[in-house]
C-alpha positions in Angstrom: 47.1 -193.8 -2.1 45.0 -192.5 -4.9 44.8 -194.3 -8.2 46.9 -192.8 -11.0 43.8 -191.8 -12.9 42.7 -189.3 -10.2 46.0 -187.4 -10.1 45.3 -185.0 -13.1 42.0 -183.9 -11.5 43.6 -183.3 -8.2 46.3 -181.2 -9.8 43.7 -179.2 -11.6 42.0 -178.5 -8.3 45.2 -177.4 -6.5 46.1 -175.2 -9.4 42.6 -173.6 -9.3 43.0 -173.0 -5.6 46.3 -171.2 -6.1 44.9 -169.0 -8.9 41.9 -168.1 -6.8 44.2 -167.1 -3.8 46.3 -164.9 -6.1 43.3 -163.3 -7.6 42.0 -162.2 -4.1 45.4 -160.6 -3.2 45.5 -158.7 -6.5 41.9 -157.4 -6.4 42.4 -154.4 -4.1 45.3 -153.1 -6.1 43.4 -153.5 -9.3 40.4 -151.8 -7.7 42.6 -148.9 -6.5 44.0 -148.5 -10.0 40.6 -148.5 -11.5 39.0 -146.1 -8.9 41.8 -143.6 -8.6 42.7 -141.6 -5.5 40.0 -140.6 -2.9 38.4 -137.3 -3.4 38.0 -134.9 -0.5 36.6 -131.4 -0.2 39.0 -128.8 1.3 38.7 -125.3 2.6 41.7 -123.0 2.1 42.7 -121.2 5.3 43.3 -117.4 5.0 44.1 -114.6 7.5 41.4 -112.0 7.7 40.0 -109.5 10.2 37.9 -111.3 12.7 35.4 -109.6 15.1 35.8 -111.0 18.6 33.0 -111.1 21.1 32.2 -112.7 24.4 28.8 -113.9 25.6 28.3 -113.2 29.3 25.5 -113.3 31.8 23.8 -110.1 32.7 21.0 -108.6 34.7 18.8 -105.6 34.0 18.7 -102.7 36.4 16.8 -99.4 36.3 18.9 -96.4 35.4 17.2 -94.4 38.3 15.4 -95.8 41.4 13.7 -93.8 44.1 11.9 -95.1 47.1 9.2 -92.6 48.1 9.2 -92.0 51.9 7.3 -89.4 54.0 9.3 -86.4 55.4 6.7 -85.7 58.1 4.3 -87.9 60.0 0.5 -88.1 59.8 -2.5 -89.8 58.3 -2.7 -90.5 54.6 -5.8 -88.7 53.3 -5.5 -89.2 49.6 -3.5 -91.1 46.9 -3.2 -89.3 43.6 -1.7 -91.9 41.3 -2.6 -95.1 39.5 -0.3 -98.0 40.4 1.9 -99.1 37.5 1.5 -95.7 35.7 4.2 -93.3 34.5 4.7 -90.2 36.7 6.7 -87.1 36.2 9.1 -85.5 38.8 7.0 -83.2 41.0 3.7 -85.0 40.5 1.6 -85.2 43.7 1.5 -88.8 44.9 0.1 -88.7 48.5 -1.6 -86.1 50.6 -0.9 -86.3 54.4 -3.4 -84.5 56.7 -1.9 -80.9 56.9 -4.1 -79.6 59.8 -1.4 -79.6 62.5 1.3 -78.3 60.1 -1.0 -75.5 58.9 -1.5 -74.4 62.5 2.2 -74.5 63.2 2.8 -72.4 60.1 0.2 -69.8 61.2 1.7 -69.7 64.7 5.2 -69.1 63.2 3.9 -66.4 61.0 2.4 -64.6 64.0 5.6 -65.0 66.0 7.5 -63.3 63.2 5.0 -60.4 63.1 5.3 -60.0 66.9 9.1 -59.9 66.7 9.0 -57.4 63.9 6.6 -55.2 66.0 8.9 -55.3 69.0 11.8 -54.1 67.0 10.3 -50.7 66.0 10.2 -49.0 69.4 13.7 -50.3 70.2 15.1 -48.9 67.0 13.5 -45.5 67.6 14.8 -45.4 71.2 18.3 -46.4 70.1 18.3 -43.5 67.6 17.2 -40.9 70.2 19.8 -42.2 72.8 22.5 -41.9 70.1 21.6 -38.2 69.6 21.4 -37.6 73.4 24.7 -39.2 73.9 26.3 -36.7 71.6 24.9 -33.9 73.9 26.0 -35.9 77.0 22.3 -36.1 78.0 22.5 -39.9 78.7 25.3 -42.0 79.9 27.2 -44.4 77.7 25.8 -47.3 79.7 22.3 -46.4 78.8 23.2 -46.2 75.1 24.9 -49.5 75.2 21.9 -51.1 76.9 19.5 -49.8 74.2 21.8 -50.9 71.4 21.9 -54.4 72.9 18.1 -54.5 73.1 17.9 -53.6 69.4 20.3 -56.4 68.4 18.3 -58.8 70.6 15.0 -57.8 68.8 16.7 -58.3 65.4 17.9 -61.8 66.5 14.3 -62.7 67.6 13.1 -61.6 64.1 15.7 -63.8 62.4 14.7 -66.8 64.7 11.1 -66.2 63.9 11.8 -66.2 60.2 13.7 -69.5 60.5 10.8 -71.1 62.4 8.4 -69.8 59.8 10.5 -71.4 57.0 10.6 -74.7 58.8 6.9 -74.6 59.3 6.4 -73.9 55.6 8.6 -76.8 54.6 6.8 -79.2 56.9 3.5 -78.0 55.5 4.8 -78.6 52.0 6.0 -82.1 53.0 2.4 -83.1 53.6 2.2 -83.3 49.9 4.4 -86.2 48.9 5.6 -85.7 45.3 7.5 -87.8 42.9 11.3 -87.2 43.2 12.1 -88.6 39.7 10.2 -89.3 36.5 9.5 -93.0 35.7 7.1 -95.8 36.3 5.6 -96.1 39.8 4.9 -99.5 41.2 2.3 -100.6 43.8 1.5 -98.6 46.8 2.6 -100.1 50.1 0.1 -98.0 52.1 -3.5 -97.2 51.8 -5.7 -94.2 52.6 -6.0 -93.7 56.3 -2.7 -95.3 57.2 -0.4 -93.6 59.7 3.1 -92.8 58.4 6.1 -91.4 60.1 9.0 -89.3 58.9 11.9 -91.4 57.6 10.1 -94.8 58.1 11.8 -97.9 56.9 9.0 -99.0 54.6 8.6 -96.9 51.5 5.2 -95.6 50.4 6.0 -96.7 46.8 8.9 -97.1 44.4 9.6 -95.3 41.1 12.0 -96.6 38.5 13.3 -95.0 35.3 13.2 -97.6 32.6 14.4 -95.7 29.5 17.3 -96.1 29.3 18.2 -99.1 31.5 21.4 -100.6 32.8 22.6 -104.2 32.2 25.1 -105.3 34.7 27.4 -108.0 33.2 29.8 -110.2 35.2 33.2 -111.2 33.7 36.0 -113.2 35.3 39.0 -111.2 36.3 41.2 -113.5 34.3 39.3 -112.9 31.1 39.4 -109.1 31.7 43.2 -109.2 32.2 43.6 -111.3 29.0 41.5 -108.8 27.0 43.5 -105.8 28.3 46.8 -107.5 27.5 45.6 -108.3 24.0 44.5 -104.7 23.5 47.8 -103.3 24.8 49.9 -105.7 22.6 47.9 -104.9 19.5 46.6 -108.4 19.0 43.1 -107.0 19.2 42.1 -103.5 17.9 39.1 -101.5 19.0 37.8 -98.8 16.8 35.7 -97.1 19.4 36.5 -96.3 23.0 33.0 -97.5 24.0 32.5 -101.2 23.3 29.2 -102.2 21.7 26.9 -104.7 23.5 24.0 -106.7 22.2 21.5 -108.7 24.2 19.8 -112.1 23.9 16.6 -112.4 25.9 15.4 -115.3 28.0 13.3 -116.7 25.1 16.3 -116.8 22.8 15.3 -113.8 20.8 17.7 -110.9 20.1 17.0 -107.5 21.6 16.6 -105.0 18.7 18.5 -102.2 20.4 22.3 -102.2 20.9 24.0 -100.7 24.0 27.3 -99.3 25.0 29.7 -100.3 27.8 29.9 -97.5 30.3 32.3 -98.5 33.0 34.0 -101.4 34.9 33.9 -101.7 38.6 37.1 -100.9 40.4 37.1 -104.0 42.5 36.8 -107.8 42.1 34.1 -109.8 43.9 36.0 -111.9 46.5 33.4 -114.7 46.4 33.2 -115.2 42.6 36.4 -113.6 41.4 34.5 -111.6 38.8 34.2 -108.0 37.8 30.9 -106.2 37.1 30.7 -104.3 33.8 27.8 -101.8 33.4 26.2 -101.1 30.0 23.4 -98.8 29.0 20.5 -99.7 26.6 17.7 -97.7 25.2 14.3 -99.2 26.2 11.6 -97.3 24.3 9.1 -100.2 24.4 9.9 -101.2 28.0 10.9 -104.7 26.9 13.7 -104.8 29.5 12.5 -104.8 33.1 14.6 -104.6 36.3 15.7 -108.0 37.5 15.5 -109.7 34.2 18.3 -112.1 33.3 19.8 -111.7 29.8 22.8 -112.9 27.8 25.1 -110.0 26.8 27.4 -110.2 23.8 30.3 -107.9 24.4 32.3 -106.8 21.3 35.9 -106.9 22.4 37.5 -105.7 19.1 39.0 -107.0 15.9 41.9 -109.4 15.4 43.4 -108.2 12.1 45.1 -111.5 11.1 42.7 -114.1 12.5 42.3 -117.6 11.0 39.0 -119.4 11.3 38.5 -123.1 10.8 35.0 -124.6 10.9 34.4 -126.8 14.0 33.2 -129.7 11.8 36.8 -130.0 10.4 38.4 -130.3 13.8 38.5 -133.5 15.9 40.4 -134.5 19.0 43.4 -136.9 19.3 43.6 -139.4 22.1 45.4 -136.7 24.2 42.4 -134.4 23.8 44.2 -131.9 21.6 42.4 -130.4 18.6 43.4 -132.1 15.3 42.7 -131.2 11.7 43.6 -133.1 8.5 45.4 -131.0 5.9 46.2 -131.8 2.2 49.9 -131.0 2.2 52.8 -131.4 -0.2 52.3 -133.9 -3.1 48.5 -133.9 -2.2 49.0 -136.2 0.7 47.1 -136.1 3.9 48.9 -134.6 6.9 47.5 -134.4 10.5 48.0 -131.0 12.3 47.8 -130.4 16.0 46.0 -127.0 16.4 46.2 -124.2 19.0 42.7 -122.8 19.4 41.9 -119.6 21.3 38.1 -119.5 21.3 35.0 -120.3 19.3 33.7 -117.7 16.9 30.2 -118.7 15.7 30.6 -122.3 14.3 34.3 -121.9 13.8 37.5 -122.1 15.9 39.9 -119.2 16.0 43.3 -120.8 15.4 46.5 -119.3 16.5 48.9 -122.2 15.8 49.3 -125.3 13.7 48.1 -123.8 10.4 49.4 -121.2 8.0 47.4 -119.1 5.5 47.0 -121.1 2.3 46.8 -124.5 4.1 44.0 -126.7 2.8 41.9 -128.2 5.6 39.8 -131.3 4.8 36.1 -130.6 5.3 34.5 -133.7 3.9 35.8 -137.2 3.0 37.8 -137.7 6.2 36.7 -141.3 6.3 38.7 -141.8 3.0 41.7 -139.8 4.1 44.5 -141.5 5.9 47.7 -139.8 7.0 50.3 -140.1 4.2 47.8 -141.2 1.5 47.4 -139.2 -1.7 44.0 -137.6 -2.3 42.3 -135.5 -4.9 41.4 -132.1 -3.4 38.3 -130.2 -4.6 37.0 -126.9 -3.2 34.5 -127.2 -0.4 31.0 -126.2 -1.3 29.0 -125.0 1.8 25.8 -125.6 -0.1 26.3 -129.3 -0.2 27.0 -129.9 -3.9 30.6 -131.0 -3.2 29.4 -133.4 -0.4 27.0 -135.1 -2.8 29.7 -135.5 -5.5 32.2 -136.8 -2.9 29.7 -139.3 -1.6 29.3 -140.8 -5.0 33.0 -141.8 -5.4 
């Protein structure tokens, strides 16, 4: 047992310990009273027209493509174009040796002249027999025979004319011309090569590159959803032709905008997607056939859309989108959101919020559900964030 003279000191020590413990418990409350409620920056949600667009993969295709093939066979004598140059419809591209076709043309011309010469005496004879038959100087059989001979001579002339026209066409086909205007690629044959009519390998290929097509693939489910939204009035489209913009492989935006022309009438069985074709002007030939691009298709305008920045939306343990809202009595309320899609750096919200709700943008680390806060307008330039960080 301690001596009596030590008891007062021990009592003082115990009293000091109790006072220290009480001071520790009261410190947070005192600090809260001195510091006030936490300050958070909020963004007031409003309903406004929102332009909706979808980014899809696309591929460039020439608006016109023609494979140049010979219509007659022979030896290529000359090539009259520069590979990679622009050609006009009707320009001479290749010259096939015309010697045999020229000879055939001359022979057909001579055959026509012979047939026309044979017709003259038969016509005169038929006229005389017709007059003699009126005087019963010749029999009806003789007249019928001479009339038949006249018709045969006329048929031979018609046949000779057809042969002459065919020979002329074949002779013209020895000059291989451009079927369309556009840019011609490399030549697949050289001078001296033997070509045949309708061969599988083309002589060259011409593509029209202004304008060009961009074929876009969209899933059938997304297409049906868009059509349903348009029919129900949830999305409104000002123009019948939707506007399309492009993002190139290097991430740059293509300066010209295009229009959606048509949608394929069938769904690809392997991918479940539909092909949409859009047309783009290509004056500087930046778009080349086969190039992959990202197409941004403007679907329409949602008249009463609500946008919430993605930075203000988190996920709860169930994976559902969650936002903190300053509600009644300036207390923090968690809201489960229904989001349709992303629009830029925001979510398009269709449920969980109402116009006028104040969504917390900054200061979430200080905001706990049910706690009162001081709401200040959110400054996207960062001034509010700096002020909030100082509290």
